[in-house]
VMD Tcl script that builds the backbone (N, CA, C; Angstrom):
set m [mol new atoms 528]
animate dup $m
set s [atomselect $m all]
$s set {name element resname resid chain x y z} {
  {N N MET 1 A -4.448 33.917 31.713}
  {CA C MET 1 A -5.176 32.701 31.408}
  {C C MET 1 A -4.563 31.557 32.206}
  {N N ASP 2 A -5.412 30.667 32.639}
  {CA C ASP 2 A -5.017 29.504 33.420}
  {C C ASP 2 A -4.112 28.593 32.574}
  {N N PRO 3 A -2.951 28.158 33.114}
  {CA C PRO 3 A -2.026 27.284 32.370}
  {C C PRO 3 A -2.701 26.001 31.874}
  {N N LYS 4 A -3.688 25.513 32.617}
  {CA C LYS 4 A -4.405 24.311 32.194}
  {C C LYS 4 A -5.137 24.565 30.879}
  {N N ASN 5 A -5.721 25.764 30.717}
  {CA C ASN 5 A -6.411 26.120 29.480}
  {C C ASN 5 A -5.432 26.205 28.315}
  {N N TRP 6 A -4.224 26.751 28.563}
  {CA C TRP 6 A -3.199 26.837 27.523}
  {C C TRP 6 A -2.823 25.436 27.046}
  {N N CYS 7 A -2.703 24.536 27.997}
  {CA C CYS 7 A -2.357 23.158 27.656}
  {C C CYS 7 A -3.440 22.544 26.775}
  {N N ASN 8 A -4.697 22.770 27.116}
  {CA C ASN 8 A -5.813 22.255 26.315}
  {C C ASN 8 A -5.807 22.856 24.911}
  {N N ILE 9 A -5.504 24.152 24.818}
  {CA C ILE 9 A -5.449 24.821 23.515}
  {C C ILE 9 A -4.322 24.241 22.667}
  {N N ILE 10 A -3.177 24.007 23.270}
  {CA C ILE 10 A -2.034 23.444 22.543}
  {C C ILE 10 A -2.363 22.033 22.043}
  {N N VAL 11 A -2.974 21.225 22.901}
  {CA C VAL 11 A -3.343 19.867 22.503}
  {C C VAL 11 A -4.353 19.912 21.354}
  {N N LEU 12 A -5.341 20.789 21.434}
  {CA C LEU 12 A -6.337 20.920 20.382}
  {C C LEU 12 A -5.685 21.334 19.066}
  {N N CYS 13 A -4.777 22.272 19.110}
  {CA C CYS 13 A -4.067 22.713 17.898}
  {C C CYS 13 A -3.270 21.556 17.295}
  {N N PHE 14 A -2.625 20.777 18.144}
  {CA C PHE 14 A -1.850 19.630 17.659}
  {C C PHE 14 A -2.759 18.624 16.965}
  {N N VAL 15 A -3.902 18.320 17.570}
  {CA C VAL 15 A -4.851 17.367 16.983}
  {C C VAL 15 A -5.342 17.868 15.627}
  {N N LEU 16 A -5.685 19.147 15.546}
  {CA C LEU 16 A -6.146 19.718 14.277}
  {C C LEU 16 A -5.049 19.688 13.225}
  {N N LEU 17 A -3.833 19.996 13.615}
  {CA C LEU 17 A -2.703 19.977 12.685}
  {C C LEU 17 A -2.438 18.554 12.199}
  {N N ALA 18 A -2.492 17.580 13.093}
  {CA C ALA 18 A -2.261 16.184 12.708}
  {C C ALA 18 A -3.309 15.730 11.704}
  {N N GLY 19 A -4.565 16.103 11.899}
  {CA C GLY 19 A -5.628 15.768 10.947}
  {C C GLY 19 A -5.391 16.394 9.595}
  {N N THR 20 A -4.912 17.630 9.585}
  {CA C THR 20 A -4.604 18.317 8.333}
  {C C THR 20 A -3.460 17.634 7.612}
  {N N LEU 21 A -2.433 17.222 8.341}
  {CA C LEU 21 A -1.290 16.558 7.718}
  {C C LEU 21 A -1.699 15.229 7.108}
  {N N THR 22 A -2.571 14.475 7.786}
  {CA C THR 22 A -3.037 13.213 7.232}
  {C C THR 22 A -3.802 13.445 5.941}
  {N N ALA 23 A -4.667 14.430 5.906}
  {CA C ALA 23 A -5.427 14.741 4.695}
  {C C ALA 23 A -4.504 15.188 3.576}
  {N N GLN 24 A -3.506 16.014 3.878}
  {CA C GLN 24 A -2.583 16.473 2.852}
  {C C GLN 24 A -1.699 15.341 2.369}
  {N N GLN 25 A -1.394 14.420 3.256}
  {CA C GLN 25 A -0.519 13.316 2.920}
  {C C GLN 25 A -1.077 12.523 1.734}
  {N N THR 26 A -2.384 12.378 1.645}
  {CA C THR 26 A -2.989 11.595 0.583}
  {C C THR 26 A -3.464 12.455 -0.578}
  {N N GLN 27 A -3.144 13.714 -0.580}
  {CA C GLN 27 A -3.586 14.613 -1.634}
  {C C GLN 27 A -2.950 14.222 -2.964}
  {N N ALA 28 A -3.774 14.020 -3.983}
  {CA C ALA 28 A -3.352 13.757 -5.358}
  {C C ALA 28 A -2.398 12.574 -5.488}
  {N N LEU 29 A -2.679 11.480 -4.812}
  {CA C LEU 29 A -1.854 10.291 -4.944}
  {C C LEU 29 A -2.380 9.335 -6.009}
  {N N CYS 30 A -3.640 9.475 -6.381}
  {CA C CYS 30 A -4.251 8.614 -7.398}
  {C C CYS 30 A -4.696 9.443 -8.589}
  {N N ILE 31 A -4.698 8.808 -9.741}
  {CA C ILE 31 A -5.162 9.474 -10.957}
  {C C ILE 31 A -6.653 9.790 -10.852}
  {N N ASN 32 A -7.410 8.861 -10.305}
  {CA C ASN 32 A -8.858 8.998 -10.182}
  {C C ASN 32 A -9.204 9.445 -8.758}
  {N N PRO 33 A -9.736 10.656 -8.585}
  {CA C PRO 33 A -10.075 11.139 -7.238}
  {C C PRO 33 A -11.074 10.239 -6.505}
  {N N ALA 34 A -11.989 9.612 -7.239}
  {CA C ALA 34 A -12.959 8.727 -6.592}
  {C C ALA 34 A -12.257 7.478 -6.030}
  {N N PHE 35 A -11.269 6.974 -6.761}
  {CA C PHE 35 A -10.502 5.827 -6.261}
  {C C PHE 35 A -9.692 6.240 -5.034}
  {N N GLN 36 A -9.113 7.414 -5.082}
  {CA C GLN 36 A -8.352 7.903 -3.931}
  {C C GLN 36 A -9.247 7.988 -2.702}
  {N N GLN 37 A -10.450 8.485 -2.885}
  {CA C GLN 37 A -11.398 8.594 -1.771}
  {C C GLN 37 A -11.770 7.200 -1.250}
  {N N GLU 38 A -11.939 6.246 -2.161}
  {CA C GLU 38 A -12.257 4.871 -1.765}
  {C C GLU 38 A -11.116 4.274 -0.941}
  {N N VAL 39 A -9.893 4.417 -1.434}
  {CA C VAL 39 A -8.726 3.893 -0.709}
  {C C VAL 39 A -8.636 4.553 0.661}
  {N N ASP 40 A -8.749 5.862 0.678}
  {CA C ASP 40 A -8.647 6.618 1.927}
  {C C ASP 40 A -9.670 6.140 2.962}
  {N N SER 41 A -10.854 5.745 2.507}
  {CA C SER 41 A -11.901 5.309 3.441}
  {C C SER 41 A -11.563 3.982 4.115}
  {N N TYR 42 A -10.649 3.212 3.548}
  {CA C TYR 42 A -10.277 1.919 4.117}
  {C C TYR 42 A -9.064 1.975 5.033}
  {N N LEU 43 A -8.261 3.028 4.917}
  {CA C LEU 43 A -6.998 3.068 5.651}
  {C C LEU 43 A -7.124 3.775 6.999}
  {N N SER 44 A -6.346 3.285 7.958}
  {CA C SER 44 A -6.273 3.938 9.270}
  {C C SER 44 A -4.999 4.768 9.392}
  {N N TYR 45 A -4.072 4.588 8.470}
  {CA C TYR 45 A -2.773 5.282 8.445}
  {C C TYR 45 A -1.898 4.913 9.644}
  {N N ASP 46 A -2.080 3.686 10.140}
  {CA C ASP 46 A -1.188 3.183 11.176}
  {C C ASP 46 A 0.179 2.813 10.589}
  {N N VAL 47 A 0.222 2.654 9.279}
  {CA C VAL 47 A 1.461 2.402 8.553}
  {C C VAL 47 A 1.621 3.568 7.580}
  {N N PRO 48 A 2.779 4.219 7.563}
  {CA C PRO 48 A 2.961 5.348 6.637}
  {C C PRO 48 A 2.742 4.909 5.195}
  {N N VAL 49 A 2.205 5.805 4.385}
  {CA C VAL 49 A 1.991 5.503 2.975}
  {C C VAL 49 A 3.087 6.121 2.120}
  {N N ILE 50 A 3.289 5.527 0.957}
  {CA C ILE 50 A 4.220 6.050 -0.038}
  {C C ILE 50 A 3.461 6.123 -1.361}
  {N N SER 51 A 3.706 7.172 -2.108}
  {CA C SER 51 A 3.033 7.333 -3.391}
  {C C SER 51 A 3.624 6.387 -4.427}
  {N N ILE 52 A 2.857 6.135 -5.467}
  {CA C ILE 52 A 3.342 5.317 -6.583}
  {C C ILE 52 A 4.575 5.977 -7.194}
  {N N ALA 53 A 4.513 7.287 -7.405}
  {CA C ALA 53 A 5.640 8.001 -8.027}
  {C C ALA 53 A 6.918 7.841 -7.222}
  {N N ASP 54 A 6.833 8.006 -5.909}
  {CA C ASP 54 A 8.024 7.871 -5.062}
  {C C ASP 54 A 8.517 6.426 -5.027}
  {N N ALA 55 A 7.584 5.485 -4.934}
  {CA C ALA 55 A 7.967 4.067 -4.894}
  {C C ALA 55 A 8.639 3.650 -6.201}
  {N N TYR 56 A 8.101 4.097 -7.320}
  {CA C TYR 56 A 8.667 3.728 -8.618}
  {C C TYR 56 A 10.055 4.353 -8.800}
  {N N ALA 57 A 10.176 5.602 -8.413}
  {CA C ALA 57 A 11.450 6.312 -8.574}
  {C C ALA 57 A 12.557 5.705 -7.705}
  {N N GLU 58 A 12.189 5.185 -6.555}
  {CA C GLU 58 A 13.170 4.653 -5.598}
  {C C GLU 58 A 13.092 3.136 -5.454}
  {N N ALA 59 A 12.489 2.460 -6.421}
  {CA C ALA 59 A 12.221 1.019 -6.307}
  {C C ALA 59 A 13.451 0.206 -5.940}
  {N N SER 60 A 14.606 0.558 -6.467}
  {CA C SER 60 A 15.810 -0.238 -6.195}
  {C C SER 60 A 16.268 -0.147 -4.738}
  {N N ASN 61 A 15.746 0.808 -3.999}
  {CA C ASN 61 A 16.111 0.968 -2.590}
  {C C ASN 61 A 15.195 0.198 -1.640}
  {N N TYR 62 A 14.166 -0.454 -2.176}
  {CA C TYR 62 A 13.152 -1.108 -1.348}
  {C C TYR 62 A 13.033 -2.587 -1.662}
  {N N ILE 63 A 12.545 -3.317 -0.691}
  {CA C ILE 63 A 12.042 -4.661 -0.906}
  {C C ILE 63 A 10.527 -4.514 -0.993}
  {N N PHE 64 A 9.931 -5.074 -2.033}
  {CA C PHE 64 A 8.478 -5.042 -2.196}
  {C C PHE 64 A 7.894 -6.350 -1.691}
  {N N LEU 65 A 6.875 -6.243 -0.844}
  {CA C LEU 65 A 6.156 -7.400 -0.325}
  {C C LEU 65 A 4.720 -7.359 -0.819}
  {N N ASP 66 A 4.240 -8.469 -1.351}
  {CA C ASP 66 A 2.889 -8.576 -1.890}
  {C C ASP 66 A 2.003 -9.287 -0.876}
  {N N ALA 67 A 1.014 -8.575 -0.354}
  {CA C ALA 67 A 0.127 -9.110 0.687}
  {C C ALA 67 A -1.194 -9.608 0.116}
  {N N ARG 68 A -1.184 -10.043 -1.127}
  {CA C ARG 68 A -2.389 -10.619 -1.728}
  {C C ARG 68 A -2.293 -12.142 -1.662}
  {N N GLU 69 A -3.329 -12.800 -2.110}
  {CA C GLU 69 A -3.325 -14.259 -2.115}
  {C C GLU 69 A -2.484 -14.778 -3.280}
  {N N GLN 70 A -2.061 -16.033 -3.176}
  {CA C GLN 70 A -1.159 -16.633 -4.159}
  {C C GLN 70 A -1.686 -16.519 -5.585}
  {N N GLU 71 A -2.970 -16.783 -5.808}
  {CA C GLU 71 A -3.485 -16.742 -7.178}
  {C C GLU 71 A -3.472 -15.316 -7.737}
  {N N GLU 72 A -3.660 -14.314 -6.887}
  {CA C GLU 72 A -3.556 -12.925 -7.343}
  {C C GLU 72 A -2.118 -12.615 -7.751}
  {N N TYR 73 A -1.178 -13.026 -6.901}
  {CA C TYR 73 A 0.240 -12.798 -7.145}
  {C C TYR 73 A 0.706 -13.473 -8.435}
  {N N GLU 74 A 0.240 -14.686 -8.686}
  {CA C GLU 74 A 0.663 -15.423 -9.875}
  {C C GLU 74 A 0.190 -14.758 -11.162}
  {N N VAL 75 A -0.982 -14.136 -11.146}
  {CA C VAL 75 A -1.467 -13.436 -12.337}
  {C C VAL 75 A -0.544 -12.263 -12.640}
  {N N SER 76 A -0.236 -11.472 -11.619}
  {CA C SER 76 A 0.710 -10.371 -11.806}
  {C C SER 76 A 1.102 -9.782 -10.464}
  {N N HIS 77 A 2.298 -9.203 -10.474}
  {CA C HIS 77 A 2.841 -8.556 -9.271}
  {C C HIS 77 A 3.903 -7.557 -9.702}
  {N N ILE 78 A 4.326 -6.726 -8.788}
  {CA C ILE 78 A 5.405 -5.782 -9.053}
  {C C ILE 78 A 6.707 -6.576 -9.140}
  {N N LYS 79 A 7.568 -6.185 -10.056}
  {CA C LYS 79 A 8.801 -6.927 -10.327}
  {C C LYS 79 A 9.578 -7.217 -9.038}
  {N N ASP 80 A 9.958 -8.466 -8.903}
  {CA C ASP 80 A 10.764 -8.972 -7.780}
  {C C ASP 80 A 10.076 -8.899 -6.419}
  {N N ALA 81 A 8.775 -8.648 -6.405}
  {CA C ALA 81 A 8.053 -8.624 -5.128}
  {C C ALA 81 A 8.049 -10.022 -4.518}
  {N N ILE 82 A 8.114 -10.051 -3.203}
  {CA C ILE 82 A 8.066 -11.312 -2.456}
  {C C ILE 82 A 6.627 -11.527 -2.002}
  {N N HIS 83 A 6.073 -12.676 -2.351}
  {CA C HIS 83 A 4.709 -12.981 -1.925}
  {C C HIS 83 A 4.711 -13.386 -0.453}
  {N N ILE 84 A 3.883 -12.705 0.347}
  {CA C ILE 84 A 3.774 -13.063 1.770}
  {C C ILE 84 A 2.346 -13.400 2.168}
  {N N GLY 85 A 1.386 -13.113 1.284}
  {CA C GLY 85 A 0.001 -13.468 1.545}
  {C C GLY 85 A -0.672 -12.589 2.583}
  {N N TYR 86 A -1.937 -12.884 2.795}
  {CA C TYR 86 A -2.728 -12.160 3.783}
  {C C TYR 86 A -3.442 -13.147 4.709}
  {N N ASP 87 A -4.320 -13.964 4.154}
  {CA C ASP 87 A -5.096 -14.885 4.993}
  {C C ASP 87 A -4.208 -15.838 5.770}
  {N N ASP 88 A -3.120 -16.272 5.144}
  {CA C ASP 88 A -2.232 -17.230 5.804}
  {C C ASP 88 A -0.859 -16.625 6.118}
  {N N PHE 89 A -0.815 -15.311 6.298}
  {CA C PHE 89 A 0.455 -14.642 6.564}
  {C C PHE 89 A 1.115 -15.230 7.818}
  {N N ASP 90 A 2.431 -15.415 7.711}
  {CA C ASP 90 A 3.230 -15.928 8.823}
  {C C ASP 90 A 4.541 -15.145 8.834}
  {N N LEU 91 A 4.929 -14.641 9.996}
  {CA C LEU 91 A 6.169 -13.866 10.109}
  {C C LEU 91 A 7.401 -14.644 9.656}
  {N N GLU 92 A 7.325 -15.960 9.633}
  {CA C GLU 92 A 8.449 -16.771 9.153}
  {C C GLU 92 A 8.801 -16.417 7.707}
  {N N ARG 93 A 7.820 -15.976 6.929}
  {CA C ARG 93 A 8.066 -15.633 5.521}
  {C C ARG 93 A 8.978 -14.424 5.358}
  {N N VAL 94 A 9.113 -13.638 6.409}
  {CA C VAL 94 A 9.970 -12.444 6.331}
  {C C VAL 94 A 11.113 -12.506 7.331}
  {N N SER 95 A 11.296 -13.649 7.957}
  {CA C SER 95 A 12.327 -13.764 8.998}
  {C C SER 95 A 13.738 -13.569 8.455}
  {N N HIS 96 A 13.929 -13.771 7.168}
  {CA C HIS 96 A 15.252 -13.610 6.551}
  {C C HIS 96 A 15.579 -12.147 6.234}
  {N N LEU 97 A 14.593 -11.267 6.364}
  {CA C LEU 97 A 14.804 -9.862 6.016}
  {C C LEU 97 A 15.401 -9.075 7.178}
  {N N ASP 98 A 16.250 -8.132 6.855}
  {CA C ASP 98 A 16.812 -7.203 7.829}
  {C C ASP 98 A 15.687 -6.273 8.291}
  {N N LYS 99 A 15.484 -6.168 9.581}
  {CA C LYS 99 A 14.382 -5.356 10.103}
  {C C LYS 99 A 14.577 -3.856 9.884}
  {N N ASN 100 A 15.757 -3.457 9.427}
  {CA C ASN 100 A 15.999 -2.042 9.112}
  {C C ASN 100 A 15.893 -1.749 7.617}
  {N N GLN 101 A 15.743 -2.797 6.798}
  {CA C GLN 101 A 15.640 -2.642 5.351}
  {C C GLN 101 A 14.354 -1.898 4.998}
  {N N PRO 102 A 14.415 -0.906 4.118}
  {CA C PRO 102 A 13.191 -0.232 3.673}
  {C C PRO 102 A 12.278 -1.201 2.907}
  {N N ILE 103 A 11.038 -1.264 3.324}
  {CA C ILE 103 A 10.058 -2.188 2.751}
  {C C ILE 103 A 8.848 -1.411 2.272}
  {N N ILE 104 A 8.362 -1.784 1.089}
  {CA C ILE 104 A 7.071 -1.298 0.596}
  {C C ILE 104 A 6.176 -2.522 0.503}
  {N N ILE 105 A 5.028 -2.428 1.131}
  {CA C ILE 105 A 4.075 -3.526 1.107}
  {C C ILE 105 A 2.844 -3.066 0.334}
  {N N TYR 106 A 2.277 -3.977 -0.451}
  {CA C TYR 106 A 1.100 -3.623 -1.254}
  {C C TYR 106 A 0.154 -4.808 -1.353}
  {N N CYS 107 A -1.064 -4.511 -1.787}
  {CA C CYS 107 A -2.072 -5.524 -2.089}
  {C C CYS 107 A -2.832 -5.025 -3.313}
  {N N SER 108 A -4.156 -5.055 -3.288}
  {CA C SER 108 A -4.936 -4.534 -4.415}
  {C C SER 108 A -5.127 -3.027 -4.303}
  {N N ILE 109 A -5.611 -2.570 -3.126}
  {CA C ILE 109 A -5.843 -1.131 -2.934}
  {C C ILE 109 A -5.088 -0.553 -1.745}
  {N N GLY 110 A -4.642 -1.402 -0.805}
  {CA C GLY 110 A -3.876 -0.923 0.340}
  {C C GLY 110 A -4.383 -1.346 1.700}
  {N N TYR 111 A -5.584 -1.922 1.768}
  {CA C TYR 111 A -6.135 -2.307 3.069}
  {C C TYR 111 A -5.408 -3.520 3.659}
  {N N ARG 112 A -5.319 -4.605 2.883}
  {CA C ARG 112 A -4.655 -5.813 3.395}
  {C C ARG 112 A -3.187 -5.533 3.696}
  {N N SER 113 A -2.550 -4.764 2.824}
  {CA C SER 113 A -1.129 -4.464 3.051}
  {C C SER 113 A -0.936 -3.632 4.314}
  {N N GLU 114 A -1.876 -2.735 4.600}
  {CA C GLU 114 A -1.760 -1.962 5.836}
  {C C GLU 114 A -1.842 -2.890 7.048}
  {N N LYS 115 A -2.756 -3.850 7.016}
  {CA C LYS 115 A -2.914 -4.775 8.155}
  {C C LYS 115 A -1.657 -5.628 8.348}
  {N N ILE 116 A -1.066 -6.100 7.260}
  {CA C ILE 116 A 0.174 -6.875 7.373}
  {C C ILE 116 A 1.316 -5.944 7.795}
  {N N GLY 117 A 1.316 -4.713 7.291}
  {CA C GLY 117 A 2.327 -3.734 7.702}
  {C C GLY 117 A 2.299 -3.486 9.202}
  {N N GLU 118 A 1.111 -3.457 9.787}
  {CA C GLU 118 A 0.987 -3.301 11.245}
  {C C GLU 118 A 1.653 -4.474 11.962}
  {N N LYS 119 A 1.456 -5.682 11.443}
  {CA C LYS 119 A 2.079 -6.864 12.049}
  {C C LYS 119 A 3.601 -6.789 11.920}
  {N N LEU 120 A 4.081 -6.312 10.780}
  {CA C LEU 120 A 5.532 -6.179 10.600}
  {C C LEU 120 A 6.102 -5.153 11.576}
  {N N LYS 121 A 5.424 -4.025 11.720}
  {CA C LYS 121 A 5.887 -3.014 12.679}
  {C C LYS 121 A 5.906 -3.582 14.098}
  {N N ASP 122 A 4.854 -4.318 14.470}
  {CA C ASP 122 A 4.791 -4.928 15.800}
  {C C ASP 122 A 5.913 -5.939 16.012}
  {N N ALA 123 A 6.377 -6.538 14.912}
  {CA C ALA 123 A 7.463 -7.524 14.996}
  {C C ALA 123 A 8.844 -6.870 14.959}
  {N N GLY 124 A 8.879 -5.523 14.896}
  {CA C GLY 124 A 10.155 -4.824 14.975}
  {C C GLY 124 A 10.713 -4.293 13.671}
  {N N PHE 125 A 9.978 -4.448 12.567}
  {CA C PHE 125 A 10.442 -3.873 11.305}
  {C C PHE 125 A 10.333 -2.352 11.406}
  {N N GLN 126 A 11.418 -1.664 11.067}
  {CA C GLN 126 A 11.540 -0.230 11.324}
  {C C GLN 126 A 11.114 0.679 10.183}
  {N N ASN 127 A 11.135 0.186 8.946}
  {CA C ASN 127 A 10.931 1.062 7.799}
  {C C ASN 127 A 9.947 0.436 6.813}
  {N N VAL 128 A 8.688 0.338 7.237}
  {CA C VAL 128 A 7.635 -0.271 6.423}
  {C C VAL 128 A 6.712 0.834 5.933}
  {N N GLN 129 A 6.434 0.828 4.632}
  {CA C GLN 129 A 5.502 1.791 4.052}
  {C C GLN 129 A 4.464 1.049 3.217}
  {N N ASN 130 A 3.243 1.546 3.242}
  {CA C ASN 130 A 2.136 0.980 2.498}
  {C C ASN 130 A 2.003 1.741 1.178}
  {N N LEU 131 A 1.969 1.021 0.068}
  {CA C LEU 131 A 1.857 1.637 -1.249}
  {C C LEU 131 A 0.431 2.137 -1.461}
  {N N PHE 132 A 0.260 3.456 -1.494}
  {CA C PHE 132 A -1.084 4.037 -1.578}
  {C C PHE 132 A -1.720 3.715 -2.930}
  {N N GLY 133 A -2.873 3.048 -2.887}
  {CA C GLY 133 A -3.557 2.630 -4.109}
  {C C GLY 133 A -3.058 1.288 -4.616}
  {N N SER 134 A -1.972 0.824 -4.029}
  {CA C SER 134 A -1.376 -0.491 -4.270}
  {C C SER 134 A -1.263 -0.833 -5.752}
  {N N ILE 135 A -1.419 -2.116 -6.094}
  {CA C ILE 135 A -1.140 -2.541 -7.466}
  {C C ILE 135 A -2.139 -1.959 -8.466}
  {N N PHE 136 A -3.372 -1.662 -8.013}
  {CA C PHE 136 A -4.330 -1.054 -8.941}
  {C C PHE 136 A -3.821 0.297 -9.424}
  {N N GLU 137 A -3.366 1.126 -8.499}
  {CA C GLU 137 A -2.864 2.441 -8.902}
  {C C GLU 137 A -1.535 2.313 -9.637}
  {N N TRP 138 A -0.737 1.317 -9.288}
  {CA C TRP 138 A 0.522 1.054 -9.992}
  {C C TRP 138 A 0.256 0.879 -11.491}
  {N N VAL 139 A -0.741 0.037 -11.822}
  {CA C VAL 139 A -1.044 -0.166 -13.248}
  {C C VAL 139 A -1.777 1.033 -13.839}
  {N N ASN 140 A -2.581 1.710 -13.033}
  {CA C ASN 140 A -3.253 2.918 -13.538}
  {C C ASN 140 A -2.240 3.982 -13.942}
  {N N GLN 141 A -1.097 3.974 -13.293}
  {CA C GLN 141 A -0.051 4.929 -13.641}
  {C C GLN 141 A 0.962 4.320 -14.622}
  {N N HIS 142 A 0.559 3.217 -15.255}
  {CA C HIS 142 A 1.280 2.607 -16.382}
  {C C HIS 142 A 2.659 2.062 -16.036}
  {N N HIS 143 A 2.795 1.486 -14.834}
  {CA C HIS 143 A 4.045 0.844 -14.458}
  {C C HIS 143 A 3.917 -0.659 -14.726}
  {N N PRO 144 A 5.025 -1.317 -15.033}
  {CA C PRO 144 A 4.957 -2.729 -15.432}
  {C C PRO 144 A 4.643 -3.667 -14.277}
  {N N ILE 145 A 3.999 -4.766 -14.649}
  {CA C ILE 145 A 3.720 -5.864 -13.727}
  {C C ILE 145 A 4.172 -7.159 -14.400}
  {N N TYR 146 A 4.402 -8.185 -13.581}
  {CA C TYR 146 A 4.995 -9.422 -14.070}
  {C C TYR 146 A 4.198 -10.621 -13.574}
  {N N ASN 147 A 4.147 -11.675 -14.390}
  {CA C ASN 147 A 3.405 -12.873 -14.014}
  {C C ASN 147 A 4.306 -13.870 -13.289}
  {N N ALA 148 A 3.759 -15.049 -13.005}
  {CA C ALA 148 A 4.494 -16.071 -12.264}
  {C C ALA 148 A 5.723 -16.560 -13.020}
  {N N SER 149 A 5.735 -16.407 -14.354}
  {CA C SER 149 A 6.888 -16.802 -15.167}
  {C C SER 149 A 7.917 -15.681 -15.283}
  {N N ARG 150 A 7.700 -14.604 -14.541}
  {CA C ARG 150 A 8.587 -13.431 -14.512}
  {C C ARG 150 A 8.601 -12.674 -15.838}
  {N N GLU 151 A 7.520 -12.830 -16.612}
  {CA C GLU 151 A 7.370 -12.116 -17.874}
  {C C GLU 151 A 6.432 -10.935 -17.652}
  {N N GLN 152 A 6.726 -9.837 -18.329}
  {CA C GLN 152 A 5.843 -8.682 -18.212}
  {C C GLN 152 A 4.474 -9.048 -18.778}
  {N N THR 153 A 3.429 -8.578 -18.118}
  {CA C THR 153 A 2.070 -8.910 -18.514}
  {C C THR 153 A 1.186 -7.672 -18.403}
  {N N ASN 154 A 0.027 -7.751 -19.034}
  {CA C ASN 154 A -0.949 -6.679 -18.861}
  {C C ASN 154 A -2.193 -7.207 -18.153}
  {N N GLU 155 A -2.094 -8.392 -17.549}
  {CA C GLU 155 A -3.207 -8.966 -16.813}
  {C C GLU 155 A -3.089 -8.615 -15.336}
  {N N ILE 156 A -4.232 -8.357 -14.733}
  {CA C ILE 156 A -4.258 -8.068 -13.299}
  {C C ILE 156 A -5.472 -8.735 -12.663}
  {N N HIS 157 A -5.245 -9.326 -11.521}
  {CA C HIS 157 A -6.311 -9.975 -10.754}
  {C C HIS 157 A -6.976 -8.897 -9.904}
  {N N THR 158 A -8.255 -8.700 -10.088}
  {CA C THR 158 A -8.942 -7.627 -9.355}
  {C C THR 158 A -9.760 -8.140 -8.173}
  {N N PHE 159 A -9.545 -9.351 -7.764}
  {CA C PHE 159 A -10.188 -9.955 -6.612}
  {C C PHE 159 A -11.644 -10.314 -6.920}
  {N N ASN 160 A -12.455 -9.326 -7.321}
  {CA C ASN 160 A -13.821 -9.600 -7.761}
  {C C ASN 160 A -14.306 -8.451 -8.642}
  {N N LYS 161 A -15.493 -8.585 -9.202}
  {CA C LYS 161 A -15.997 -7.577 -10.146}
  {C C LYS 161 A -16.187 -6.200 -9.497}
  {N N LYS 162 A -16.523 -6.168 -8.221}
  {CA C LYS 162 A -16.707 -4.892 -7.529}
  {C C LYS 162 A -15.444 -4.040 -7.616}
  {N N TRP 163 A -14.294 -4.664 -7.472}
  {CA C TRP 163 A -13.035 -3.930 -7.450}
  {C C TRP 163 A -12.481 -3.643 -8.835}
  {N N SER 164 A -12.940 -4.368 -9.850}
  {CA C SER 164 A -12.381 -4.191 -11.192}
  {C C SER 164 A -12.624 -2.800 -11.758}
  {N N LYS 165 A -13.644 -2.107 -11.295}
  {CA C LYS 165 A -13.916 -0.758 -11.823}
  {C C LYS 165 A -12.793 0.227 -11.512}
  {N N TRP 166 A -11.922 -0.106 -10.552}
  {CA C TRP 166 A -10.860 0.827 -10.177}
  {C C TRP 166 A -9.593 0.678 -11.022}
  {N N VAL 167 A -9.545 -0.347 -11.856}
  {CA C VAL 167 A -8.403 -0.497 -12.765}
  {C C VAL 167 A -8.778 0.197 -14.063}
  {N N GLN 168 A -8.097 1.299 -14.352}
  {CA C GLN 168 A -8.460 2.118 -15.500}
  {C C GLN 168 A -7.387 2.144 -16.575}
  {N N SER 169 A -6.484 1.216 -16.525}
  {CA C SER 169 A -5.431 1.173 -17.543}
  {C C SER 169 A -5.874 0.203 -18.628}
  {N N GLU 170 A -4.997 -0.058 -19.564}
  {CA C GLU 170 A -5.295 -0.995 -20.637}
  {C C GLU 170 A -5.076 -2.447 -20.196}
  {N N SER 171 A -4.914 -2.670 -18.906}
  {CA C SER 171 A -4.707 -4.024 -18.409}
  {C C SER 171 A -5.920 -4.909 -18.670}
  {N N THR 172 A -5.642 -6.174 -18.875}
  {CA C THR 172 A -6.698 -7.163 -19.002}
  {C C THR 172 A -7.076 -7.564 -17.589}
  {N N ILE 173 A -8.319 -7.379 -17.253}
  {CA C ILE 173 A -8.779 -7.636 -15.892}
  {C C ILE 173 A -9.179 -9.094 -15.754}
  {N N LYS 174 A -8.654 -9.719 -14.725}
  {CA C LYS 174 A -8.991 -11.100 -14.406}
  {C C LYS 174 A -9.696 -11.098 -13.053}
  {N N THR 175 A -10.907 -11.580 -13.030}
  {CA C THR 175 A -11.606 -11.707 -11.751}
  {C C THR 175 A -11.997 -13.175 -11.550}
  {N N TRP 176 A -11.935 -13.592 -10.313}
  {CA C TRP 176 A -12.286 -14.965 -9.986}
  {C C TRP 176 A -13.280 -14.990 -8.868}
}
mol reanalyze $m
mol bondsrecalc $m
mol representation Tube
mol addrep $m
């Protein structure tokens, strides 16, 4: 067989394997398969994802960055998360962070956090992961959230009514 054909076969196998790994990577990360499919449809996977279970288990090893808007963050956020925003994101907000520090970035479902994660990677941050399912899945898996007064709360900002259907915990849904 022509060596050029072997090269094409190897490249094709690699592409197929990479697609399989991406699909397996998101296997069973959300409680609700329909929500997982929704999240998956928005992500490009340019930023590696981390499951809620892994993020919660290793939380003390990470800095959490919240890529939602200020009013969403004030209603509730993951404990000790640093608000960095999305619409008005500026790299100055993270300039004090060590670029080798493990970071988990999140938003409502993972789309905005992935986009900010791409900017962080482009700026030289080495260990950025996107929280798969973000804060919605965090509360769906019954992990605590905190308000602007640093008190535990059961309220969550769902951005709008369309997105509120994906919060399936006993949280009080706040939409604006």
